C-alpha positions as a Markdown table, in Angstrom:
| # | Residue | x | y | z |
|---|---|---|---|---|
| 1 | Met | 106.1 | 115.3 | 30.7 |
| 2 | Gln | 107.9 | 112.0 | 30.6 |
| 3 | Lys | 110.7 | 111.1 | 28.2 |
| 4 | Asp | 112.8 | 108.0 | 28.4 |
| 5 | Gly | 111.8 | 107.3 | 32.0 |
| 6 | Val | 112.9 | 110.9 | 33.1 |
| 7 | His | 110.2 | 113.1 | 34.5 |
| 8 | Glu | 110.5 | 116.8 | 33.7 |
| 9 | Thr | 108.7 | 119.6 | 35.5 |
| 10 | Ile | 109.1 | 123.1 | 34.3 |
| 11 | Lys | 108.0 | 125.9 | 36.6 |
| 12 | Thr | 108.6 | 129.6 | 36.4 |
| 13 | Ser | 109.3 | 131.8 | 39.4 |
| 14 | Lys | 107.4 | 135.1 | 40.0 |
| 15 | Pro | 108.1 | 137.6 | 37.2 |
| 16 | Thr | 111.1 | 139.7 | 37.9 |
| 17 | Lys | 113.4 | 141.5 | 35.6 |
| 18 | Gln | 114.2 | 138.2 | 33.9 |
| 19 | Val | 111.9 | 135.2 | 34.3 |
| 20 | Lys | 113.9 | 132.0 | 35.0 |
| 21 | Gly | 112.8 | 128.5 | 34.3 |
| 22 | Arg | 113.2 | 125.7 | 36.8 |
| 23 | Val | 113.6 | 122.1 | 35.8 |
| 24 | Thr | 113.3 | 119.1 | 38.0 |
| 25 | Ile | 114.7 | 115.8 | 36.7 |
| 26 | Ala | 115.2 | 112.3 | 37.9 |
| 27 | Leu | 118.6 | 110.8 | 37.1 |
| 28 | Ser | 119.8 | 107.2 | 37.1 |
| 29 | Pro | 122.7 | 106.4 | 39.5 |
| 30 | Lys | 125.0 | 106.3 | 36.5 |
| 31 | Ser | 123.9 | 109.8 | 35.3 |
| 32 | Val | 124.4 | 111.2 | 38.9 |
| 33 | Ala | 127.9 | 109.7 | 38.9 |
| 34 | Ile | 128.7 | 111.3 | 35.5 |
| 35 | Leu | 127.3 | 114.6 | 36.8 |
| 36 | Asp | 129.5 | 114.4 | 39.8 |
| 37 | Glu | 132.5 | 113.6 | 37.7 |
| 38 | Leu | 131.8 | 116.6 | 35.4 |
| 39 | Lys | 131.4 | 118.8 | 38.4 |
| 40 | Asp | 134.7 | 117.7 | 39.9 |
| 41 | Tyr | 136.6 | 117.8 | 36.6 |
| 42 | Thr | 135.4 | 121.3 | 35.7 |
| 43 | Glu | 135.7 | 122.6 | 39.2 |
| 44 | Ala | 132.1 | 123.8 | 38.9 |
| 45 | Glu | 130.6 | 125.2 | 42.1 |
| 46 | Thr | 127.1 | 123.8 | 41.5 |
| 47 | Thr | 125.4 | 121.1 | 39.5 |
| 48 | Thr | 123.4 | 124.0 | 37.9 |
| 49 | Glu | 126.6 | 125.3 | 36.5 |
| 50 | Val | 127.4 | 121.9 | 35.0 |
| 51 | Phe | 123.9 | 121.7 | 33.4 |
| 52 | Arg | 124.2 | 125.2 | 32.0 |
| 53 | Asp | 127.7 | 124.5 | 30.5 |
| 54 | Ser | 126.4 | 121.2 | 29.0 |
| 55 | Leu | 123.4 | 122.9 | 27.5 |
| 56 | Arg | 125.6 | 125.5 | 25.9 |
| 57 | Leu | 127.9 | 122.8 | 24.5 |
| 58 | Ala | 125.0 | 120.8 | 23.1 |
| 59 | Tyr | 123.5 | 123.9 | 21.6 |
| 60 | Thr | 126.8 | 124.8 | 19.9 |
| 61 | Ile | 127.1 | 121.3 | 18.4 |
| 62 | Met | 123.5 | 121.4 | 17.2 |
| 63 | Asn | 124.0 | 124.8 | 15.5 |
| 64 | Ala | 127.2 | 123.5 | 13.8 |
| 65 | Gln | 125.2 | 120.5 | 12.5 |
| 66 | Lys | 122.4 | 122.8 | 11.3 |
| 67 | Asn | 125.0 | 124.8 | 9.3 |
| 68 | Gly | 126.5 | 121.7 | 7.7 |
| 69 | Leu | 129.5 | 121.5 | 9.9 |
| 70 | Arg | 130.7 | 118.6 | 12.0 |
| 71 | Val | 132.5 | 118.5 | 15.3 |
| 72 | Glu | 135.3 | 116.0 | 15.6 |
| 73 | Val | 137.4 | 114.8 | 18.4 |
| 74 | Thr | 140.9 | 113.8 | 17.4 |
| 75 | Asn | 143.9 | 112.4 | 19.2 |
| 76 | Pro | 146.8 | 114.8 | 18.8 |
| 77 | Ala | 149.3 | 112.1 | 19.7 |
| 78 | Asp | 148.1 | 110.0 | 16.7 |
| 79 | Pro | 147.4 | 112.1 | 13.7 |
| 80 | Asn | 146.5 | 109.0 | 11.7 |
| 81 | Ala | 143.7 | 107.9 | 14.1 |
| 82 | Arg | 140.2 | 108.3 | 12.7 |
| 83 | Pro | 138.4 | 111.2 | 14.5 |
| 84 | Ser | 135.3 | 110.6 | 16.5 |
| 85 | Ile | 132.3 | 112.6 | 15.3 |
| 86 | Ile | 130.1 | 114.3 | 17.8 |
| 87 | Gly | 126.5 | 115.1 | 17.1 |
| 88 | Val | 123.2 | 115.7 | 18.7 |
| 89 | Gly | 119.8 | 114.2 | 17.8 |
| 90 | Asn | 119.3 | 111.3 | 15.4 |
| 91 | Glu | 121.5 | 112.5 | 12.6 |
| 92 | Ile | 125.3 | 112.6 | 13.1 |
| 93 | Pro | 127.1 | 114.5 | 10.3 |
| 94 | Gly | 129.1 | 112.3 | 8.1 |
């Protein structure tokens, strides 16, 4: 499957107690730099851990959107600043 220039391959390992999926992706140099920065900042041991954490975060935001909620990022030092709204997909909650 190809999406936005990124090739995705999904494979499954031999059935065990829990079948795990395996994804292979090609990242741009900028995306690799972001991944490395996230890994360092979060002190994750592996890039897999960063992807899993990112997936959970995106899923949480998506579910909030589906339930009519919105996720905002505010600057606690400036309570009058307009918050940034975080969303996933094409629609960002208003």
